[in-house]
C-alpha positions in Angstrom: 90.8 113.9 113.3 90.9 115.0 109.8 88.7 115.6 106.5 90.8 114.9 103.3 89.9 116.7 100.0 91.0 115.9 96.5 90.4 118.9 94.3 90.7 118.4 90.6 93.9 116.2 91.3 96.1 115.2 88.5 99.3 113.2 88.3 101.5 112.7 85.2 104.7 110.8 84.7 106.3 112.6 81.8 103.4 112.4 79.2 101.5 109.5 80.9 98.5 110.4 82.9 98.3 108.3 86.1 95.6 110.1 88.1 93.0 112.1 86.0 91.0 114.8 87.7 90.1 113.3 91.0 87.5 115.1 93.0 86.6 113.5 96.3 86.1 114.2 100.1 87.1 111.5 102.6 85.2 112.3 105.9 86.6 112.7 109.4 87.2 109.3 111.0 86.2 107.5 107.9 87.9 104.1 106.8 88.2 104.8 103.2 89.7 102.4 100.7 90.9 102.9 97.0 90.7 99.7 95.2 91.3 98.7 91.7 93.7 96.5 89.5 97.4 96.9 89.7 98.5 100.0 87.8 95.3 101.9 88.2 96.9 104.8 90.4 95.8 104.0 93.9 99.4 103.8 95.5 100.2 107.1 93.6 97.3 108.7 95.5 98.7 107.4 98.8 102.1 108.7 98.0 100.8 112.2 97.1 98.9 112.4 100.3 102.0 111.4 102.2 104.2 113.9 100.3 106.4 111.2 98.7 105.0 112.2 95.2 104.6 115.7 93.8 101.2 116.8 92.4 101.0 117.7 88.7 97.9 119.9 89.1 95.1 120.2 91.6 95.2 120.1 95.4 95.0 118.0 98.5 93.5 119.6 101.6 93.3 118.5 105.3 90.3 120.1 106.8 90.1 122.6 104.1 93.8 123.7 104.2 96.2 122.7 101.4 99.1 120.5 102.3 100.9 120.7 99.0 103.7 122.8 100.4 104.2 120.7 103.3 107.2 118.2 103.6 106.2 114.6 104.5 107.4 115.2 108.2 105.1 118.0 108.8 101.8 116.3 107.6 101.1 114.4 110.8 100.6 111.1 109.0 101.4 107.5 109.7 102.1 104.9 107.1 101.9 101.1 107.2 103.4 99.2 104.3 103.1 95.7 103.0 106.8 95.1 103.8 106.3 96.0 107.5 109.5 98.3 107.3 110.6 97.4 110.8 114.1 98.1 112.2 115.6 94.7 112.2 118.3 95.5 114.8 115.6 96.8 117.3 113.3 94.8 119.6 109.7 95.0 119.4 109.8 97.4 122.3 112.2 99.6 120.6 110.4 99.6 117.3 107.2 100.7 119.1 108.9 103.4 121.0 110.9 104.9 118.0 108.4 107.4 116.9 108.1 108.7 120.5 111.9 108.8 120.8 112.2 111.0 117.8 109.6 113.3 119.3 111.7 113.5 122.5 108.9 112.0 124.5 110.3 111.4 128.1 111.2 107.8 128.8 108.5 107.1 131.4 105.8 108.2 129.0 107.3 106.3 126.1 107.3 103.1 128.2 103.7 103.7 129.3 102.5 104.1 125.7 104.5 101.1 124.5 102.9 98.9 127.2 99.5 100.2 126.3 99.9 99.6 122.6 101.5 96.2 123.2 98.6 95.1 125.3 96.1 96.3 122.9 97.8 94.3 119.9 98.6 91.2 122.0 102.3 91.9 121.7 103.3 92.1 125.3 105.0 88.6 125.3 107.2 89.6 122.3 108.4 92.9 123.4 112.1 91.6 123.8 112.2 89.8 120.4 113.7 91.0 117.2 111.5 91.1 114.0 113.2 88.0 112.6 111.8 86.1 115.6 108.2 87.0 114.8 105.7 85.5 112.5 104.4 87.6 109.6 101.2 88.4 111.6 103.1 89.6 114.5 105.4 91.8 112.4 102.3 93.3 110.9 100.9 94.0 114.4 104.3 95.8 115.3 104.0 97.9 112.2 100.4 98.9 113.1 101.5 99.5 116.7 104.2 101.7 115.6 101.8 103.8 113.5 99.1 103.9 116.3 101.6 105.2 119.0 102.1 108.3 117.1 98.4 109.2 117.3 98.6 110.9 113.9 95.9 113.0 112.1 95.8 110.3 109.2 96.7 106.8 108.7 97.9 105.6 105.3 97.9 101.8 104.5 99.3 100.5 101.4 98.3 96.8 101.0 99.4 96.0 104.5 98.1 92.3 104.5 99.3 91.2 101.1 102.2 89.3 102.5 100.2 87.3 104.8 98.6 83.9 104.0 94.9 83.6 103.7 94.0 82.7 107.2 96.2 85.5 108.7 94.7 88.1 106.3 91.2 87.4 107.5 92.3 87.5 111.1 94.1 90.8 110.5 91.1 92.2 108.7 89.2 91.7 112.0 92.0 93.2 113.9 92.0 96.4 111.7 88.3 96.8 112.1 88.6 96.5 115.9 91.5 99.0 116.0 89.6 101.5 113.9 86.7 101.5 116.4 89.1 102.1 119.2 91.3 104.6 117.4 88.8 106.2 114.8 91.6 108.1 112.9 90.8 109.1 109.3 92.3 106.1 107.2 93.1 105.7 103.5 93.6 102.1 102.7 94.9 100.9 99.3 94.2 97.3 98.1 93.7 95.4 94.8 91.7 92.8 96.8 88.0 93.7 96.3 87.0 91.3 99.1 89.3 93.1 101.6 88.0 96.4 100.5 84.3 95.2 101.1 85.0 93.8 104.5 87.0 96.8 105.9 85.6 99.9 104.4 83.0 102.6 105.2 83.3 103.7 101.6 85.3 102.4 98.6 86.5 104.2 95.6 86.9 102.1 92.6 89.8 103.2 90.3 90.5 102.2 86.6 93.2 103.7 84.5 93.6 106.6 86.8 89.9 107.6 86.8 87.3 107.2 89.6 84.7 104.8 88.3 82.4 104.6 91.3 82.4 105.6 95.1 80.1 104.6 97.8 79.5 102.1 100.7 80.6 98.6 99.7 77.2 97.1 99.6 75.9 100.0 97.5 78.6 99.4 94.9 77.9 95.8 94.8 74.2 96.0 94.5 74.0 98.9 92.0 77.3 99.0 89.9 77.5 102.2 88.1 79.2 100.8 84.9 80.4 97.6 83.5 83.8 98.0 85.0 82.4 98.3 88.5 80.1 95.3 87.8 82.9 93.1 86.6 85.5 94.2 89.2 83.4 94.0 92.4 81.9 90.5 93.3 83.5 87.1 93.5 83.0 85.2 91.1 82.7 88.2 88.7 79.4 89.0 87.1 78.1 87.3 84.0 77.6 89.5 80.9 75.2 88.6 78.2 74.3 90.6 75.0 70.8 92.1 75.4 69.5 90.9 72.2 69.7 87.2 73.3 67.5 88.0 76.3 64.8 89.9 74.3 63.9 86.6 72.7 62.9 85.0 76.1 59.2 85.4 76.8 59.6 85.7 80.5 62.1 88.7 80.1 60.8 90.4 77.1 58.1 92.4 78.7 60.5 93.7 81.3 63.1 94.6 78.7 60.8 95.9 76.1 61.8 99.5 76.3 65.4 98.7 75.4 64.4 96.8 72.3 65.9 99.4 70.0 68.8 100.2 72.3 72.1 98.1 72.3 72.7 96.9 75.7 74.5 94.4 77.9 72.8 92.5 80.7 74.8 91.4 83.8 73.7 88.8 86.4 75.8 87.7 89.3 76.8 83.9 89.5 75.2 83.8 92.9 71.9 84.8 91.4 72.1 82.3 88.5 70.7 79.2 89.9 71.4 75.8 88.2 68.9 73.1 88.5 68.9 69.3 87.7 65.6 69.3 85.8 63.7 71.4 83.3 61.1 73.6 84.9 59.1 76.7 83.8 61.2 79.5 82.6 64.3 77.4 82.9 67.1 77.5 80.1 69.6 74.8 79.2 73.3 74.9 78.7 76.3 72.6 78.1 78.5 72.2 81.3 82.0 73.2 80.5 83.6 73.3 84.0 82.8 72.5 87.6 84.5 73.7 90.9 83.4 72.7 94.3 84.0 75.0 97.2 82.3 73.1 100.2 78.7 74.2 100.3 78.7 75.4 96.8 79.4 74.1 93.4 80.1 76.7 90.8 79.3 75.5 87.2 80.4 77.2 84.0 78.0 76.7 81.1 77.9 77.6 77.4 74.7 79.2 76.5 74.1 80.6 73.1 77.8 81.3 72.5 78.3 82.7 76.0 80.1 81.3 78.9 78.2 81.9 82.1 78.7 80.8 85.7 76.0 79.9 88.2 75.8 77.9 91.5 74.3 74.8 92.8 74.4 72.9 96.0 77.0 70.4 97.1 75.0 67.3 96.3 74.4 68.2 92.7 76.0 65.8 90.4 76.9 67.1 86.9 79.4 66.0 84.4 81.3 68.0 81.7 79.4 68.2 78.4 76.2 67.2 80.2 73.1 69.5 79.7 72.2 71.5 82.8 69.2 73.8 83.4 69.3 77.2 84.9 67.1 80.3 85.7 67.7 84.0 85.2 65.5 85.8 87.8 64.4 89.2 86.0 64.7 91.2 89.2 68.3 90.2 89.5 69.4 91.5 86.2 71.7 94.8 85.8 71.5 96.6 82.5 74.3 98.6 80.9 74.4 100.7 77.9 76.6 98.9 75.3 78.6 101.9 74.0 79.2 104.0 77.1 79.1 101.0 79.7 77.0 103.1 82.0 74.1 101.6 84.1 70.7 101.7 82.7 69.0 99.9 85.7 
C-alpha cells in the first residue's frame, strides 16, 4: 500500500503549461479522483505517475521516495483504460492470467488466482470466451480483473466507464466501490464526470487549466465550494449565479448581506435550493418562465429574473407554461457568496 506525493509538480509541452505547481498528497489506500473539464491536465498527471510522460519540474514520490527515475515497468502500478486494452486473440482466462505469466508465476498458482478473480467479478461463465464475445460491461470487468490479479502498489484508472451506457456506468460504479473495499489499494481515478467522481471517491481534486482549484471530500466540495469555478462545475444542474447588487435590494436578504454592500460580489444558489411555487407568498419573487424540463419526480424550470436566467425545481404535478409568471424563493441560508474579482469564496 502506498502514499503518493506530488511536490511542486509542473508539466509543459513546449511553452504551454499543462500542470502548474501541483502540491498534493494521496493517502495510503485512498480512492482519489482528479476531475475537471477536458484539457485540464488530469490524464497528464496519471501518465506522469505511470512513467508514460516525463516531468518538467518537481517530483512524484511513493512513500516518500522519488519515482522519477524509474521506468514504467518498475513502478508496480496497474492501469485500467477506457478502451479496455484487452488482447483480442486471448480468452478471458488468458487475458486475466497474462500479468502472472509475464512474472513467471507457476501454472497452478496462475490458475488459482484466475479462478479467484473470475469468481469475484462474476466472470467464471465467460472464461473461455474471446473479448469480442463479451458485452461492454463484461470487457471492463476483465480489464479490472487483469489489473487486480497483479496486486500492485497503485491502481491508475483513466475514465474506465466512459464507453459504457448510463445503466452500466451506474452498475460499474457500484462494482468499483465494492472492489476497493475488498482490495484497498491506493487508487487514482480520472474522469470529467463530476457525478461519477462524487459517487466513487474518498476525496476529489478539481482541476482547471492545469491548476488545483479545490481538494476535499466530495460532500465538502459540494457544500462549500472554494471559488466560482468549483461552484459552477460541481453539482447538477449547475449553480445559479446572481450579481450581488440585485440581492441587496431585497428586504429579506439585505440585513444578511449588509457587510458586503460596498464590495462587488456574486451570489450562488443551487437549483435544488431555489423552490418554485404556484402562488405569491411572503418573500417570494416572480420571474418569467423560459423553459421546463421534467425528469420524473422533479420539474426543472428556467426563469428570467431581472436579466438573469436562473433554474429552480418544483414537483411533478406543477403545471406551468412558457412565458407564464412563476414565483420562487431564495432561502438566505442556502446562498454562497464569492468575491467578484478573485472568484474566491466569501461565505
